C-alpha positions, 0 to 999 in steps of 0.5 A: 348152613344159614350161619355159613351163609351169613358169614359168607355174606359178611365176608363179601360185604367186607371185601366190597367195602375194602375194594371201595376204599382202595378205589377211593385211595387210588383216585386220590393218588391219581389226583395228586399225581395229576396235580404234581406231574401234570398227567395221570397214567391210565394203567394202574401198574404204572400209576402204582410204580410212580406213586411208589417211586415218589414215596421212596424218593420222599423218604430218602430225602427226608432221611438225608435231612435227619442225618445232616442234623445228627452229624452236626 
């Protein structure tokens, strides 16, 4: 049983580390949105939607510039 307990404890530590990293990334995204937009929503789903929308828009505009260069 001790091996199972050790593996379980290791999995819990990895999960805690992963959560900590995700929270740090979320804090960076929140700061970036607050800098660019002027406010940061408190609710995580709304924050993630805004970040995904901004990322999608950036990719769309980036792809559009490449197409123009290739077409000329």
